[in-house]
C-alpha positions, 0 to 999 in steps of 0.5 A: 764684374765689379761689385756694387759700391756701398749704399747710402742709407736713409733707412736701415732694414735689418736682415738675419740673412746678411753680413752688413759691412760698413766702410768708414772714411777716416781721412775726414778730420774728427769733428766736435760731433764725433767727440760728443758721442764718445765716453770719457774712457774712449776719449782718454784712450784716443788721446793717448795716441801720439801721432795726430793722424792715427789719433783722428782715425781712432776717434773717428772709427769709434764715433762711426761705430756708435752711429752704425750700431745705433741704427740697428738698435734704435738708439742715439749713438751716445747711448750704445754701451759696450762690454769687454771680454778677456782679451779686450774685444768689445761686445754689445751690452746684453741689455741692449741686444735687439731681443724680440724687437728685431729680425733676430735677437742677437747682434754681433759686430766687429771693427777694424781700421787701417790708415784712412779706411775703417770697416764695421761688420754686423750680423744679426742671428738667433744666437751669438756669432763669432765675427771678425773683420780686418782691413789693411793698407797695402804699403810698399817696400815691406819685407813681405817674405820676412813677415810671412816667415814670422807669422804664417804657418809653415805650409803657408810660407812654403806656398807663398815662397813658391809664387812668382814675386809679382804675385806675392804682394796681393797673395800676402794681403789676401792671407794676412787679412783672412788670418787676422779676420779669423783671429778676431772672430776667435777673440783670443788676442795674442794668445793663439799664434797666427802660425798655428792655423792655415787658410787658403789664399791662392788667387783662384781658391775659395777662401776657407780655414784649412786646418787649426791647432786650436783645441776643439775648433773645426775648420769647417764651421768657418766662413771667410769672405774677401771684401773690396774697399772703395779706397784704393790700396786696401785689402780686407776680409771677414770671418764668421762661424755658421752658415754662409751669408749674403753681403750688403755694403754701406757707407758709414753714416758720415763717411759717404763721398760728397 
């Protein structure tokens, strides 16, 4: 059965039992309204991107992120403030966390974008969650075997190369997005290599972290979830620590079709 399409919202009802995933249309041209939401630092960072399409995608994604978070916080998008950790992973300014005002006191989020699609994942909980989301455009004519050998764990490579060639592209992007979502949830940047842990990525396997060499981590505490994008040709996944959550899907505030 095809999963339901993202919803268009007039009013958001935050929930502490869901992971909310917002799909962003980054093919739309950036507008003055987008730019007006961004700080000088965000604009400067975006303007450093040389390729015009990628510059637009970056600025649009950041503006939509602000709109999404503003809906949960009851703030104008330009009022949302970010702090940055050791590896530059953005987080919400603690002074703006929902606290007693919402269904749960802590909002965790993560942003990913690739080509014309962006995703924002949001979780509300009693304590901070480690949360990651990844979306990838499934480009043709890539050396998937070579990339797998370079970035996958040895057991993942062995499994991948045993697959029939026709099954490898879908399997590769299942593995890649699940691994990236886990790494983004950890927030370690490049300091924890992608070949130091393994995930399941068989066509009929439940997504999960199988093993990890990260000191003190327990693979059983992680949830992995594949995500379907409305735009064709993309793969995506989310990862978070703690109990399973039900999925809600929404269009970004200025990304809905029509």
